[in-house]
N, C-alpha and C positions, 0 to 999 in steps of 0.2 A: 201464560203467566203474565201477570201486569207488571207493569213498569214500576219502580220504586219512586216514589216524590223524593223532590228536592229537600225536604225536611227530613225524611228518612235517612237520605244518604249524609245529611250534614250531621245528624245525631250519631250516625256510625263512625264519621270521620273523626268527631270531637269525643269519642269515648277513650281512644287509644293517645290523646294529645298528652304533651306535656305541660305540667303546670307547676311554676317554682321552681324548677330545676330539677324535679323528681319525676320518673315515669309512672304514670298510674297503671295498676295492677288491673287485670281482665275482671276481676270481680268488684273492683272499686268504682262507684257510679259518682263521681264528681262532675258537677257542670262546670264547662269551660265557657267563660263569656266571649263571645266574638265581638270583635270592635266592629263598629259599623262605620263607613265612611262618611264625609261629611253629606248631608241631604241639600240637594239642589233647591233653590227657593223655586216652589211652584205655584202658580195660580189654578184656579178652577178650570175643569174642562172645558166649560162653555166658552170662556175667554181665549184659551188656546187652539180650540177647534171649531171656532164660529165659522171659518170657510168651508169646513167639511159639511156642516148643517145644511148651509145654503148650496153647495154641489149636490147632495143628496135630494134636496128639494128640487133643483132644476132637472135632476135626473129622473125623479119620478114624474115630473109634469111632462116632460118630453116622452117618456115611455107611456104614459097614459093616452096622450094624444096620438103618437103612433098606433097604439092599440085600437083605439076609436077609430082611425083610418083605415086600418085592415078589415073591420067589421063593418064600415060602411061599404069599403070596395069589394066585399064578399057577397053584399045583397045586391049591387049594381052589376056585376059581373056574374051572374047566373046562366 
């Protein structure tokens, strides 16, 4: 059985919510507006995670170099 998504859980939780002091009935399908908190000011991913790209590039270069050394050693040590 698959897990239910957060959206489905949120919809199920808002169906029985109280709106305007009255309790909604099971057959009543009124939409409840969920107040969102203040959004933090965000900039693009490239600005925030530029160091991650540099680190990944460094790791890829190092891995490629070590892989080439292993291949060269496999020919030398036969």
